[in-house]
C-alpha positions as CSV (number, residue, x, y, z in Angstrom):
1,M,21.6,-10.6,43.5
2,A,20.6,-10.7,39.9
3,V,16.8,-10.7,39.0
4,A,15.5,-12.1,35.8
5,V,13.6,-9.7,33.7
6,S,10.9,-10.7,31.5
7,Q,8.5,-8.7,29.4
8,I,4.9,-8.8,30.8
9,D,2.4,-9.9,28.2
10,D,-0.4,-7.5,27.9
11,A,-3.3,-9.5,28.5
12,R,-5.9,-7.0,27.8
13,P,-8.1,-8.0,24.9
14,P,-8.0,-5.9,21.7
15,T,-10.0,-2.8,21.7
16,R,-12.7,-2.3,19.1
17,A,-10.4,0.1,17.2
18,E,-7.5,-2.4,17.3
19,R,-10.0,-5.1,15.8
20,R,-10.9,-2.8,13.0
21,L,-7.3,-2.0,12.3
22,A,-6.5,-5.7,12.3
23,W,-9.4,-6.4,9.8
24,L,-8.3,-3.4,7.6
25,L,-4.8,-4.8,7.5
26,R,-6.0,-8.3,6.5
27,I,-8.0,-6.9,3.8
28,L,-5.2,-4.8,2.5
29,A,-2.8,-7.7,2.7
30,L,-5.3,-9.7,0.4
31,L,-5.4,-6.7,-1.9
32,F,-1.7,-6.3,-1.9
33,T,-1.3,-9.8,-2.8
34,A,-3.9,-9.7,-5.7
35,G,-2.1,-6.4,-6.9
36,A,1.3,-8.1,-6.8
37,I,0.0,-11.1,-8.9
38,G,-2.0,-8.9,-11.3
39,F,1.0,-6.6,-11.9
40,L,3.3,-9.6,-12.6
41,V,0.9,-11.4,-14.7
42,R,-0.9,-8.6,-16.7
43,P,0.8,-5.2,-16.1
44,D,0.0,-3.9,-19.7
45,E,-3.7,-4.8,-19.4
46,T,-3.9,-2.9,-16.1
47,V,-2.5,0.2,-17.4
48,T,-4.6,-0.1,-20.7
49,A,-7.7,-0.4,-18.5
50,L,-7.0,2.8,-16.8
51,D,-6.0,4.7,-19.9
52,R,-9.5,3.9,-21.5
53,I,-11.0,5.8,-18.9
54,G,-8.7,8.7,-19.5
55,A,-9.4,8.5,-23.2
56,V,-13.1,9.0,-22.4
57,A,-12.2,12.0,-20.4
58,G,-10.3,13.3,-23.3
59,L,-6.8,13.1,-21.6
60,P,-3.9,11.4,-23.3
61,T,-2.9,7.9,-23.0
62,L,0.4,6.1,-22.5
63,A,2.0,4.6,-25.6
64,D,1.3,1.0,-26.0
65,A,4.6,-1.0,-26.6
66,R,4.7,-4.6,-27.8
67,L,8.3,-5.0,-26.6
68,P,10.0,-4.5,-23.2
69,V,10.6,-0.8,-22.5
70,L,12.9,0.9,-20.1
71,S,10.3,1.4,-17.4
72,D,9.4,-2.3,-17.3
73,F,12.7,-2.4,-15.2
74,W,10.5,-1.0,-12.3
75,L,7.8,-3.6,-12.6
76,A,10.0,-6.1,-10.6
77,F,10.3,-3.5,-7.8
78,A,6.6,-2.7,-7.9
79,V,5.7,-6.5,-7.4
80,A,8.3,-6.6,-4.8
81,D,6.8,-3.6,-3.0
82,M,3.3,-5.1,-3.1
83,A,4.5,-8.5,-1.7
84,T,6.5,-6.6,1.0
85,L,3.2,-4.4,1.8
86,A,1.2,-7.7,2.0
87,T,3.6,-9.4,4.3
88,C,3.6,-6.2,6.6
89,A,-0.1,-6.0,6.6
90,W,-0.6,-9.6,7.4
91,L,2.0,-9.7,10.3
92,A,0.8,-6.3,11.8
93,A,-2.8,-7.7,11.7
94,A,-1.7,-10.6,14.0
95,D,-0.7,-8.1,16.8
96,V,-1.5,-4.5,16.2
97,R,-0.1,-3.4,19.5
98,R,3.4,-4.8,19.2
99,R,3.6,-4.7,15.4
100,R,2.6,-0.9,14.9
101,A,6.0,-0.2,12.9
102,L,5.0,-2.5,10.3
103,V,1.8,-0.3,9.8
104,H,4.1,2.8,9.8
105,A,6.0,1.2,7.0
106,I,2.6,0.8,5.1
107,V,1.9,4.2,5.3
108,V,5.4,5.6,4.3
109,S,5.1,3.4,1.2
110,K,1.7,4.6,0.2
111,L,2.7,8.3,0.8
112,A,5.8,7.8,-1.3
113,A,3.9,6.3,-4.2
114,T,1.5,9.2,-4.0
115,V,4.2,11.9,-4.3
116,A,6.0,9.9,-7.3
117,A,2.6,9.5,-8.9
118,V,1.7,13.2,-8.7
119,L,5.3,14.1,-9.9
120,L,4.8,12.0,-12.8
121,F,1.3,13.5,-13.5
122,A,2.5,16.8,-13.3
123,R,5.8,16.7,-15.0
124,W,5.6,13.9,-17.4
125,A,2.2,13.0,-18.7
126,H,-1.3,14.0,-17.7
127,V,-2.5,10.5,-17.9
128,V,-5.2,8.9,-15.9
129,P,-2.9,5.8,-14.7
130,F,-0.5,8.2,-12.8
131,L,-3.7,10.2,-11.4
132,A,-5.2,6.8,-10.3
133,I,-2.0,5.8,-8.5
134,A,-2.0,9.1,-6.7
135,V,-5.6,9.1,-5.6
136,V,-5.8,5.3,-4.6
137,E,-2.4,5.5,-2.7
138,M,-3.3,8.8,-0.9
139,A,-6.8,7.1,-0.1
140,V,-5.1,4.1,1.4
141,A,-2.7,6.0,3.5
142,I,-5.4,8.2,4.9
143,L,-7.5,5.0,5.7
144,V,-4.6,3.4,7.4
145,V,-3.6,6.4,9.3
146,S,-7.2,6.8,10.4
147,A,-7.5,3.5,11.7
148,L,-4.1,3.5,13.5
149,R,-5.0,6.6,15.2
150,A,-8.2,5.5,16.5
151,T,-6.2,2.7,18.3
152,S,-4.3,3.7,21.6
153,A,-0.7,4.7,21.3
154,P,1.6,1.9,22.8
155,S,2.6,2.6,26.3
156,P,6.3,3.0,26.9
């Protein structure tokens, strides 16, 4: 005799840690969305603002180019990454128990960006924009991992 198998919904209300993680993810979704729009609309101005901080600290600045340069090629990927992260964060916030994998994807992206920024800072140019990327991305990764760890692991 065949028996229908259905997934049992977990009717437990979200824990305090899960609610905090959901709110963090919603805030990050808004910030990632703003970042994507900002990078798309004003990429040079964002870097120039960070460069000013470096100049005050006596660090070199990135060259200002009035024409498209080879690195502008990657701007489309940066905007797409921010849009993807915003989507992952928003979707995960709706159900942090069942959508934990989306949170892991956010952490991986932030850690990859940290490593890339550290390598650029160390090997290419000691400029504040690269250092800022490393610091901010690592901080976001640590914040998300900390909030994720505070929630209970999913049951098998």
